[in-house]
N, C-alpha and C positions, 0 to 999 in steps of 0.2 A: 468682665473681672474687674474694670476699673470703677464701674458702678457700684460693685459689691463693696469694693473697699472702700468706696466714699461713704456708704451707708454705714458701714461696720466703724469707720472713723468717727462719724457723725454720733453715733450711739455712744461711744467712747468718751465724746467730749461733752456731751449734753449735761450730764450731772455737774462737771466742772463749771459750765456756764450756769447753769441754775445756781450753784454754791455761789458763783462770784457776783452774780446780781442780788442774792441775799445779802452777802457781806458788803456789797456798795449800798444797799438800802440801809443796812444795819450802821454804816460808817457816817453816814448823813443823817441818821434819826429820822427815818421816815415817818414814825408815828408822831414825834413832834411836829414834823414839817406839815403833816395832814392836818393836825388839829389846829396850827397857827394859820393855815390859808382858810380856814371855815371863818376864823375871826377878820382876817385880812378881808375876803370876800364880804363879810356882814358890813363892816366899815365903809367899803366901797359902794354897797349896794343902798345902804341908808343915807349916804352921801348923795346919790342919785336922786333918791326919793325925796330928800329933805329940799334938794335944790332945784326940783322939777327937771333934772335931766334925764337923757335918753339912754339907756344901757346900750341896745345895740348900734345907737349912731356914734358911739364912741368905744367899739369894741377893741380898738386896736390899743386903748388904753388901759381897758379890762385886761387883755391878753399880755402887755407889758409888766402890769402891776402884778398878776398872780405869778408869771413865770418869773419876775424879779423877785417876789418875796420869797418863793419856793427855792430859787438859788441862794439867796444870802442865808435864809434859815438853816438850808442843808449845808452850806459851807461853813456856817457859825458850829455846826453840829460836829463836822467832822474837824474843824480845828480845836473844838475842846476835845474830841476823843486824841487828838494830836498831843495836847497839852496833859492830859490826866494818863498818860502811856505807863508812868510809873504807880501810880494807885489802883488800876483798874483791875489788874491782876490779883488783888487782894480781895476785890468783892465778887461773890457768886453772881451778882447780878451783871457785871461788865465784865466777866474775865472771858467772855467768849467774844469779846469785840474782835473785829478784824486787826484793830491795831495791837492787839495781845496775843492773837493767835498766830500772827505773822503774815495772814494773808495779803496786807498790804505793807509796802515797805514806809518807812517813815517820810522818806523824800517825796513817795508817791501821794501820801495822805496829805501832804503840804501843798503840794502841786494842785491836788483836787480841791482841797478846801479855799486856796486863794483863787484859783478860775473861777469856782462857783461863785465866790464873793465879787470878783471883779465883774463877770458878766452879769451878774443878778444886779450890781449898782447901775450899770448901764442901762439896764432895762428900767430899773425904777427912775433913774434920771430922765430917760425917755417919756415915761409917763407924765411927771411933773418935778421940776426942781425941789419941791418940798417932798415928795415922796421920796426923793433920793436921799436927802438930807435925814428924814427920819429913819430910812433904811440904815444909813451909817450909824445914827443915835443907838439902833437895835444893835447892831454888830459890836459897837464899843461896850454896851452897856452888858451883853453877854460874854463876850471874848474877855475884855479887860476888866470891868468891875467884880464880874461873876467867877469867870473861871481861873483867871489869872491873880484875883487879889481877894476877895471875900470868901470862897468856898473853902480854903484851906485855911483863913486865920480867923473868922469871926463867926460868932453863933446866929448872927443876923443875916447869914449869906442868902437864905432862902427869901427873905425880903428884898434883898439887893436884885437878887435874879428875879425877882416878881417884875421888875423894871423892863426887863427886855421883853417877857411875855407878854406885857400890856401894850407893847409897841405897835404890833402886827396890824390890828384894827385901825390905828391911827395911819399908817403907811398907805392901806386900802383907802381911807377917807381923803387922804391929802392929795392923792392922785386925782381925784374928782375935784375936790375944792382945797386946793392950798391953804387958804387962808384958816381951813379948819372951822369948826363949830361948835356950839354946846356939846353935841351929840358926841363928837369924837373925845371929847373929855369924859362923858359919862362912859363911854365903851372902854377908855384906858383904865379908870377908877374900877368899872367892874371886874375886867380882867386883873388887875393888880391887887385887889382884894381875894379874888376868887383862889389865885395861887397859893397862899400858904398853908390854908389847911387841907389843900390838895397834897402838897408835896410834903406836909408834915405827917400826913396818914402815911405816905410811903416811907417815909424817914424812920417811923415807928416801926414798920415791917421789916425794914433792913437796919435797924439800930447796930446791933453786933457787926454788920459788916462796916459801917460808917467808922465804928469805934476802932476796928482792927487797922482801917486805913488811915486813922488818925484826921478824919472829917468832923469839926466842930458842929455838926448838925443839932439842932435844938433838943431832941430826944436824948442825945449823948451826954451833951453837958448838962442840962438842967432836969432830966428825967421826963417821965411820961405825964405824971399830975400837971407839970408847968407847961407841956406840949398842949396839953388837953384844953388849959386853960387860955392860951394863945388862940388856938384854934376856934374856940368859941366866940373869942373876941373878935376874928377875922370874919367868922360867918355873920355875927352881929352887924359889923360894919357894912355888909351887902345890903341889910334890909331897906334901908332909903334910897339905895342907888338906882333902882329900876325907875323910881319917881322923876329922874332927870331925863328920862325918856318918854313925857307924857304925851308926845306926838303921835307914839304908836297907840294910842288908844288905851281905855280901861282894861279891856280883854288883856293886854299884853301885862298891864301892871298887876292885874290880879293872878296871872300864871306865874308870873317872875316871884310875887310875893308866897304863893304857896309853895313853890319850890324852895325859896329861901327859907320859910318857916319850917319844912319838912327837914331841912338840912340842920337848922338850929335843934330842932328836938334831936334829932340823932346825935348832934355833937352834945348837946346835954346828958343824952343817955350814957355818954362814955364815962362820967363819973360814978355811976353806979355799975359798970360791967364789969364781969369776972374773967373774961377774955379779951384783953386789949389787943391783941392780933386780930381776932376776928373782928371787932369792933373797927380797928383800923382799915380793915379791909372792906367794910361796909361803908365807912367815911371816902375811900379811896374810889370806889365804884360809884356812889352817890355823886361824887364830884364830877366824875367823868360826863356822867348822863346830864346833871345839872347843867354845864357848859353847852352840851350838844343840844338839849332842849331850848336852853335860853336862847342862845344865838340863833337858831334855826326859826324860833317863834319870831324873832326881831326880823326877820326878811319876812316872813309870812304876812304879821300884823302889819308890816310897813306898806303892803300892797293895798290892804282894805282901809288903812286910815285916813 
């Protein structure tokens, strides 16, 4: 009888457990965590390759860096949800967040975010002093410069937010080579230039939601045509950046250039499109594939360079 009751109880609580996990992952913005870990790992991997280091011999550094980066990114995401509780209910994209539905109480959200940030920073400082400092810079850039300051006040909020998004590969590099190197700058610039056209495409798709929430995104304030011009300029700025990583060889330069030219052609096509939303969706999807292929190829080509 007791075994039967235990099984029955487990069945009843399983959906709740699943829902809790799903809400927790939404709270820390797991999608953003995963994508930023790709760039963090790439920065760390290239630093090993360029300095003739041995990945497995410093696996403790690798583990501390990846876990530390995951924690501070997740903690920053949770803190962003905490800050945006007043505007998230207005937007369809964010109204299901656990801070809106009440799944997590405000005090719990704050506790989770601060705990992740503190533990993450301890791990990064364990990897290297430079990694910890760059981690702090990323937190301040995302939480203070973007979430608390520019997001609600300035049309340049996306560009300001791009600073924090460009820091993860630098954290990875700094964990291995604290003095950094030219490659770290290249990764920072590539990620910095990649983000505006990526997020502007999303902003175009959600223009009315941002307008309702009174968020001064570029499409809301300046319109679609001005947004397309800005996206084109940012994609153009990406063209020379792969040449900062000549150490990866000709194959990487060719692949990166093909990816950038493809994105450029798609950006130009936006000025003649009859369906802005469909075009924005294509730009958004292309940007995701662009980043994934580009950073994975950096790892692959570094092995054979």
